[in-house]
N, C-alpha and C positions, 0 to 999 in steps of 0.2 A: 373550516369554511362550511361545513356539513351541518354543524350545530348554528351556524349563524343563518344559513338557509332555513333550517327546520324552525330557528325560534321567529323569523318574519312569516311564515307560512301561519304557525300559531297565532301571532299576534294579529294576523288578518282576520281569523275566523270568530268574527264578532258575528254574534245572531241577531243583525239587523232585519229589518224587510225589504226585500229586495222587490221593487216594481216588476208585476206581471209574474212572479214566482212565488210559490210558498217557499216561504223563509225555512221550515223546517226540512224540506226536503234538498233545498239548493244549497245548506249546510251539510245536511248527512252526505249529498254527493264530495262535497269540498274536503270534507272530513275524511272521506274513502281514499281519495286521493292522496290526501298528505301523510295517511296510515301507511300506504304502498311506500311511499319515500323514506317514510320513517323506518319501516323495517329493512330497508336496504340501506340506508346509511349508517343504521346502527350496526348491519353484518359487515359493511365496508371499513366502519374505523375500526372495529374489533381486529379485522384483518391489516391495518396499517396504511387503510388505503383514503383516508381523508381529504388528504390534498389534491391527489391526481385519482379520481373514480372513473373507470370505464362503464356506460351504460348503451346497451343495444338501442334502447327508446326511452323517453321522458314521460312522466303524465303532464295533464293539466296542472299550472299551479305549481311546476319547476321553474326555479330562475337560479340566475349566477352573479353574484355580488362584486363590486369593486375594489371591497374591503380587504378580500384575501386575495392576492393577483397571482397565488402559486396555487391557487384552486382553479383546474381546467376540468371541461369536460370532454373524456378523451374518446375517440372511435375506437371498436370493438378491436381491430388490429395495432391499436396504438400509435399509427403514424400521424393523426391529425389531433389537435386539441382547441378547444372553444373557450375562450375567456376574454379577460381585461389584460393589457398589456401597456407600458409604455415604449413609443418609439426608440430605438437607440439611436444618442447624436443628435435629438431632436430637442431642443428648448422651449418647446411651447407645452404650456400646462395641459393638462386633463390626461386621460385614457382612451385608446382606441379598442374596439369589441370586434372580435372576429374569429376566425378558423386562422390557425398556422400549421406550419409543421409541428412535430414533437418527436424530435430527432436525439435528444440529450444535449448536442453543442448549441449552446444559445445563439450565436452566431449565423448556425446553419437554419434555424427556425423560420423561412421566410412566413409572410402573412402569405395565404391565397384566398381570401375574402373577408371584408371588412363590413360592419353595419355602418349604412350609409356614406360609402366611398370615405372610410375614416374619420367618420364623427368625432368629435372629441367630447368626452363628459367628466364629470367630476368623480373624486375618487370612490365616493359612497353610492355611485348609481347602480340601478340593477339591469338585468337583461331577463325576462320572463317569457315563460308560455302563460298566457293569462286564460281564467276559465273560460273565455269566448271563443279560443282558438286560434287567438292572434299572437305572434311575436311582436314585442314592444321593448323599447330600451327606455328606460326612465333615470331623466338628470335631476337625482336629489341633491339639497334638499326639499327644493321647490316641487318635485312630483311632478313634474313637465314630461309628457311623452314626446322625446324630440325624434323618434323612428317607429315606425310598423310595417309588419309585413301584410296589413288589411285582408287580414281570412276570416274576420270574424263572421260568425254565423253559416259556415262553410263546412261542418263537420268534422274539424279538426279533434283529433283523439290524442295525438302523440306527437311528439319529434325525435327524429333519429338523427346523429352525424353517422352518417357511413363510412365505410372502408375506402372510399376513392374521396371523400373531403368533401359530400356534399349533405349541406343541412336541410330536410326535408321535413314537412308536416304530412304525417297521414292522416287517413279517415277509417272508417269502423272495418273495410274490408284491405288495409293498409296499401289503399290508392294516394297516387303522391298528389297532393292538393297545392302544395308550392315545393320549391325547392331554390337553394341559393346558386345554384347551375345555371338559373334562370336569367338571373342578375349580377354578371362578372364585374370585376374590380379591377384591377391589374393584372389576374394570371388567369388563364384554361387550364385546366388540369384534365389527365386522360379519359377522352368521352364527353368531354364539354366542348358544345358549340357555339358559334357566335354567328345571329344572322340578323339582317337591318331589323330596326336601327340600333342594336346594340353597339357599343363598344368597349375596349379596355383603356384606362385613363393611368396614366404613369402616378407613382406614389408623390405626395407633396413634399416640398423641400420647406421647412419649419413652416412658418402659416401661410405662406403661397402655395395655391393650388397650381397642379402640374399644367405647366402650357402643352405636353405630349399624349397625344392619343391614337390609339388602333381604331380605326372607323373602317364599317364594312360597308360600300355604297348599294344604293338599289340595283347596279347593275353588278355587283356581287365582288368588286374589286377591294382587297385590301390595301387599306393607304394607312402610314404614317403619317401624323398631321399635327403642324402647331398652331395652337390657336384657332383651330378649325379654319385656316383661309391658307396655309402654306403647305403641300404635300411635299415631301421631300424623299420618301420611297414608296414605291407599291407594286403588287402582282402585276403579273402579265400572263392574260390568257386569250385564247379563239373569241373574236368578240361578239362571234355566233352562239356561243354557250351562255345558257343560262342557268347563273347559280344560284341554289338553296341558300347554302350554309358553309360556314369553315370551320373544319373540324380538328382538334389535336388528339392524337391518339396514343396508345401505351408502348407504340414502339419508337417514337420520336419524328412523328410526319405532321407537319402542318397541313392539311388540303383544302380545296375549294371543291364542292362536291355538288354535281345539279340534281335534277329532281329523279333520276333514273339511280342515284348514289355511285355516280361515276366521276372521278377525278379528273378534274379540268387544268389542273395547278397545283403543284406542292413542293413541299420545301423538307428535306429530312437533316437531323442532328446527325453527325459525323460517328456515332454509335449505333446507328439506325440497325433496330432489329437485335442488339447485342442482348441477350437474356441477362446478362449480370445489370443492366441495368433496370433495375424496377423501380424506381422511381422519377418520374420527370415531368416538367410544367414548361410553359409557354410564359414568359411575363416582359410587361413593356416596362423597362427601368427608369427609373430617379433622371437619367442622363438623355432619355429619348429612344433608346436603341430596343429592338425586341430581340430576344433570346430565347433559345428553347435550352434548359438547364436539365443534365441527368446527375443523379445521386451517384457519387464514389464511396462505397461502403466501405474500402481499406484506409483511404484517408477522411473519411466522414466529411466532407466537404462536398460542392456543389459544381460542376464542370461545366463550362459553356459549351455546346453540341452546336450550336450555328447562332449567327447573328445575321439580319436583316443587312445591316450596313458592316461592313470590314473596318472602313475608314469612319471614325468616330467625329472627324472633324467634318464630316459630311451630313451628320445631325444637325439641322437650323438650328440656329442661335444655342449651339452645345453649351458653350462659354457665358453666355448671359452678355447683359451691356458691358460695353465701353472695353471688349476684350475681343483679343482673335486666340484661334485654337493652331496650334502647331504641336512640333514632335521633338522630343530631345532621344537619347539613347532608350531612355526607358517607357517609351509610349506619348501619346499625345497629351498636350499640355495647356495650359491654360494662361496668356499673357495678357498685360492691362496696357491697354491705349492710355497712359498717365500723363498727368502734366506736372513736372515739377516747378522751381521758380524761376529757369531757365529756358526750357524747351520742351516741346513733345519729344516723346522716345519711346521707343517699342522695348517689350520685356521688364519694366517696372517693377513688377511685383508679381510673382506668380499667383494666382488665385486656384480655390476649389470649382468643380463642375457647376455651373450656376452663375459665375460670375459676380459673386455676392460681393467680394472685396474691391472690386474696383472703383475707383473715383469718377463721378460724374464729368461730362465734358464740360469744359470751359464755355461759357456764353460768349459766342464771338462778337456780340454787340457789345461788350465791354471791354473789348480790344484796346488797350494804350495807344498801338502804334496801329499800322495796316497789319493785314492778315497775308499770310504767305500758304505754299502748297508745300505738306511734308510726303515725300514719297515712300512707297513700300514695295520692292520690288518681290515678285511670288508670292502677291496677295490679294484676296478677294474679300471687300468689304459690304456688306447689305444692310441696309434699313431694317429694324424690329417692330417698330410700334412708327406708323405703321409699316406692314412690309410691302411696300408698293414703291418700286425704284421705278427709274423711268429710263427707258433704253433710247440709245440715239446712233448714228451712225458719225463718230468721227475719230481720227487719226488719232493717236495716244498723246501728243503734243497738243492737239486743238480741244482734246479730252480736257487735259488739266487746264488749258488756257478759258474753256467755258465755264469749269463749276470755279475757278480763280476770281472772272467778272462777275458770276451770278450769284448775286446776297442772298439768294435762298438755297444755295447750294451747298453741304456741310462736307461731301466726301464725293469721289469718283470713281470707278474701275475701269479702266483700258482692259478689252481681254487681252489685247496683245499678239493675234494671232491669226492675223491679216484679215480677220472679219471686218475691221473697223467698228466693232463695237463697244458703247462706252455707256455705263450706266450709272446715273445721277442718282443719288439719296440726298432727300432734303429733309432729314430726323436728324436729330442728335441721338436717337437711339440706336447706336451701331452696334454691331458684332461682327466677324469675319473666322478666316482663316488663311493660313499660307502654309506653304508646301514647295520643295524644289522640284516638284513635277507639274506645276502651276505656270503659265507664260504671264499670268493677268499682272497688271501694274496698278494700285491704287494711289489714289490722292486724298490727303486729310487737311481739311482746312485750318488750319493752326495760328496764333496771334504771333506776329513777327517777333524775332528775338531783336533786343537793342543792339547795336553797333558794336558798341563798347565789349558787349560781352561775345559778340560773334569773331572780333578781332583777335580775342585772346585766345589760348591753349594753343593746340598741335597746329592750326593754320598759320599762325602768326609765328610760330618758331619756324616752320618749312619756309616762309617769304624772307624771313631774316636771313637764314641760310643762303638762299637763293642771289639776295643783294651781295652778300660778302664775297659768293663766289666769283660774281661780275665785276667787281670792283678793281682785281687786278691789282690785288697785294696791299690794301689801303691797311694803314693801321686800326688798332681798335679805340684810339681815344677819337681819330678823325669819321671812324664809322659811328658812332656814338652820336657825336654830334650833327653828323648827315641826317642819321636818323631821327634826331630830337626835332631837327627841324623841319622834317619833312610831316611829324607828327602834329608840330603847331599849324603848318599850311593846311593839313588836313583835315584838324577841329575847326580851322578859321573857315575853310569852303564849305564844310556841312553846316555849320551855324549858319552862315549867308543863305546857305539852301533852304534849312529850314524855314527862316524866318520869310522868305519869299515864298515858301509853300502855302506857309499861314496866313500871309496877305492874300494869295488869289484864291484860297480857301474859302476866306471870309466873304470874299469879294462874289465869288461863284455862289455862296451860300445865301447872300441877301441877294442877290439878283433871281435866284431860283427858288428862292422859299416859299411861295405859294405852290409850287409845283411839287417842291419835296416833299413838303407838310401832307400834302394830299397821297403822296405816293407811298410814305411811310406809314403815314396812319392806317391806312387801308393795308391789311398782310394780303392783297392779292396784287398781282404784279406781273414779274417776268415769267415769273412760274406759271402761273395759268395762263398767259399766253404761247407759252411752249407745248404747256400741258392740257388741256381743255379737261381732261378726266380727273383732275389732282384732287385729293380725296383725302385731305387732312381736314378734319374739322378744327376752326377758329372760331376765336372770340372777337366780337367788336363792339363796342361802345354804342349807346343810342346815337351820337353825334355821327359817328362813321355811317350808323344805317340811313339817317337823314341825309347825308351827303349820296349815299349810294343812290337812293330813290329819290333824288331832287323834294326834298321834305313832302314824301310820300304824295307825289302829284299825278302819279297814272295806276290808279287803283283797278284791280284786277277781280275784285270781288268783294266778299266782306271781310274786313281786316285785312285783305292781299294787296300788295302794293309791286309794281314792278319796279325794278331797278338795274343800272347798270356798270358793269365794272370797270375801273381805268383802261383796262384792255377792249374794251368794247363787248365783253361778254353779257349777256343779259341773265338776270337771276331772279328771285320773288322772295320777297319778304312777308311772314305772316306776323301778324302781332297779335299776341296770344291775351287774353283778356280776364281769363277765370282761373288763372294761374296760382294756386295755392302751396306748392312746393317750396321748401327751404331753398338756398343756393347749392347747398350739397347734392339735395335728392335730383334738383332740377339738372344739374353736370352730369349726373349718373344716368337719368333720365335720358338727356340729349347725346350721351356718349354711345347709348343702347339703339336710337335711331340711326346715329351717324354710323355705326357700323353694319349695316344693312346695305348689302350691294346687288340687287338683282335688275334684269331686264325690263322687268315691271313693275318697277319703284321709281320714285323720284326722288332721288337723291339729297340725302340734307347736306348742305356746306359749312353753313356755320351757327352763331347764337348770340344774341344779347341778353345778359341777366343783371338788371338793375333794379333798384328796390320797386321802380315805378312803371316799367317797361322789361317786359319779356318777350322776345322776337326770335323766330326761327328762319334762317335763310336756306332757300330750297333752288335747284337747278329750276331754270326757265323752258316751260314747254311749250311750243310756239303754236298747236292748234287747238288750244282750248280742251273745254271740257266735252265730255260725252254727251251730256243732254241737249249742247246747243249743235253738236253734228248729227247726233240720231236723229232728232226734230223736225230735220232740215228735208222737206216734202221732195225738193228737186231731185233728190238721188235715191228716195226708197224703193223705186221700182227697178233698179240696177241689178241685174244678177253680181256684178264682181261688189258691190255695196253689200251684199245678202253675205258673201264670202267674208268681207271683212268685219262684219258685223260678229259672226263664228268665232273669227280669230281672235275679236276683242273682248268675247265672252271667254275664251280660254285663257288667255293674257292675263285678263283678272284672276281667274281662278289659280293659275300658277303665282301670281303676287300673294297671293291670301295662304295659300299652301306654302310657300317660302316664311311668311310671319310666322303660321302657328308653328310648323314643325321641323323649320330648318335652320333657324336662327339659335343662337346659344340659349336663349329664353324666349318661350312663347308671347309672342307680340300680338294681341287683339286690333283689330283696326279701331272699333267701337262707333263709327260713323259712316260707313260704306254704302253709296250713294253715286248716281249720274255724275253728278259737282264735283266728287272726287275723285274721279278718274278722267285722267290728262291724256291728249292723242299727240303724238311729237310729228315730226314731217313726214313720216311713212307711215301715219296712223298708227302706231304699235301704243296700246295701251298703257299708262303710267300711273299708278295708284300714289294718293299723297294722301299727307293729313293720316297717316297710320299711326297707331300708338299713342296719339293725343290724350285719349277720353280714359285710357289704363292707365298711363304715365305722369300726366302732367293737368289735365283740367278735371277741376271740381266735378264729383262723379253724383249723378242724380240718385232718385231713389230705388232702393235695393231691389232686385229680381230676381226669380226662381230661376232663371236661365243664367248661363256663364256669357261671358262676354263672347268667347269664342264659339257659342252657339247662336248667343245673337248674330255674330258676323254671317252665321251661315244662313241665319234668315233673312237676311239684307242682301245676300248674294241670290239668293232665289228670287226675291224682289228684282232685282237688276235684271236677272236672267228675263222674266217676263218682259220687263221693259225695251232691253233688245231684242226681242222675237217680236211682240205686238209694235214697236217704234212709238208707244203711248208711254205717259206718266202715269198712269191710272192701273193699278192690279187690281184693286178688288173689285169682285162680280164677276172672275173670270174663272174657268176649270179648263182642263185640259183637253177636252173634246173641241170647246168653243174655241181656243187657241188654235189647236191644230186644223180646225176648217178651215179657219181664218188663214191660215198659211197655207193652206193645198190651193185655198180660192186665188189668194193674190201672188201667189209665188209659184206659178204654174211653168213658167218658164225655166224654175229651178232645175237641176240633175238631182238624179235619185242620191247620191251621196250626201247632198246638199240637205234634201228633205228627210233623211234620217238621222243627221247630225240635229236638225232644228228638232226632230221629235226627242232626241235624246236631252237636250237643252230642255225641251219643256216639262217633261217627265220629272229628271234630277230637281228642278227648278221650284216644282209642287213637293218634291220630297222635302226640299230644305225650309219650305214654309209649313210645314206641320206645327201646329198650334202646340204639340207636345216636342221640349224639346229632345227628349230621346229618340224620337223617332227619326231627326234627323240625321243624314248619310255626314261621315267627317270629310273634312276638305279633302282628303288623300283618294277619298272615293268619287266624290263631285269631280276633280281632273280626268282619275283613270276611266269614267264614264264619257266624257267630252271626249278625250283623245280616243275612245273606242278601244279600251282594251276590256271595260267592264259591259255587260247589258245592265239596262235597269226597268225593272217593273214599272207597269202602271200604276200612278198612286193613286188613292181611293178618291173619288170624285166629290166627295162631301161629306161631313160630319169629320168624327175625330178618328182615325183607322184602328184596328186593333194591329200591336207589333207581330213583325212576322220576323221569321229568322234570318231571311234572306230580302230585305229589301235591294241588297246590290249582289248579284251573282257573280262570284270569282270564275269567271271563263270569258274566252278570248271571244269578241263579237263577231259574227259571221253575217248576220243577216236580223235584220231589225222589222218584222211584219208593222206595217201601217194599220192602227185597227180604226 
């Protein structure tokens, strides 16, 4: 490995002209770095350490290759190794690069940090400390940089793999410029901390990214979450405590610490403080559970000293799709909800954690006969995609009957504990758990079993025995004749009944054809009527959109039309005229938009994608757009309206903050304006049309500012419009607007005036011509909430950049200048 690494360095030492550098001096420096490493490698190889080499630090130009996966860069104490490896039991091509334990036993060498959160690269890829000071992972043979530490030109001189497992980049004075501890993947090592918005993500399963994460909220609370929206475990501490970070220490304790470095919450390994436990780590595993591990040097194995959930079945979706988590003598097991040719049954086949081996649920719409309810005692079922079940107050029998008669219900769970709680699941992506200690009863809707099959087997045998006992000693031949005649009569009655049912069904279908057609074509009906906040994103045809909107008869704006669902709930259809995305990209984008859920965002309900028609379906917001309400002079002088304007500004900022920093990926709005802010019946602002410019609509000319920076600029313009109640923002400065506010709003309370001044100041910072001068959306929200103070922005020209545009301190009073 050392020879290969040396050969690559020498091959790159061509004496070509480097822009802005003296080629002779540059090559001399590079040759010096290579010479140092050459001398080291010659010594190491002579001692037999070419495959595993220890370095306190490595110089610029050092690299590790994937060609020799037995070659590892090892920490000085020999505990940690950096290199390439294949994930055990993983059938996905490619290699992972990162840090793992170096404890001899291959099974014990857990990875503790991976480049790019487990990024896969080809065998001949390289990991290099480039001459400009940044770490890069290069995927060969195309030479594409797939990951970088982004530390070029920061004065990096060397890299070190420390004895605590931290990979660091150091400057001239050995100061830390970058460290792997600041970007954890799935593990915390002793001395490593976690603070907002960092998180740990469970290891991936094959090619599927893990659904499980350990996150630390802004409040400081630790939570185990599934897919960012289901919390199945959390830490608990006094609500008055202000948490700074979560920290894992070498004695086996995970704690939450406040600003005074005091522990406000903690959990400990059962070997807490035991000096024999020299190695420990905290890890979120592939099964979604959080555990503290301790190294047992006697058995050379890792032992669990603590785990967040003692009952693995309490991990949300622990067994994956179409399965339930249960127990046998060895512990938790996963069983399938599977369908053979005759009937639904539980425990059809065991599967690994993740539920990869279970069959897909049958489409109930294709049942040859009617549906029936399969009863599962001591079982709880829940929907995974989306994880939004509907709670109702119904008895056990009423819960079963409701799901049976509701065409959108797939399964239901009755708590059966006297509370009357019935949970309806309207998705076929179902998981669950069962245990003797739960009283819940679940009902799964299945296709009915044919009568001939149902009458066979054990039930038919027991019925025959009861008939024989009641006959009073009939001989075998007479009993057989009677049974034969009874079977013939039963078959005749069933045949007549089926024919009559078919005729009545055909008559009913013809009589109600138009109504049935409308209700079955438009996938909104009883479900939306029972649950107005139904969140499943559905696809409609253009004809269905026309029927909802009465052929686009009620326009609300340019390309926006009002529609009515069959249950009389209004919706809005927005026709997209400039979409250039393929159907796959369109559905991915719409799925991203439909996954947003915030009080100040208009929710996306459905979509239409046809070759010539692309339409989005939104919820209807009754009070129209903000510009129409804002420029109504009748309420301009009312103090209560002033408070409403302040609340609206804060609500819009909250919505933009959610899009920029709280979604799984940043969603720039792209066209933030008064017209794209709607008001509901309580004048709560709801931002609409978000993400269209970046995800769906054809982009215009390129700009030097990013879409997020453009959003901040438009937000500042909107703040000025809200304060002045005027559409024009050009020609104003801070003092002019404040003078206008003080003159026109003399009746306002002192707190309202201070809030107005904060809005005006932050608005002008948002509208700075240079994007790097603008605050982040998080700073904007904190200023509006009054937790951060804001300097007066420059009155004219382009201001010089100050280190503290936003001061990180709690506001006590803002002087009116």
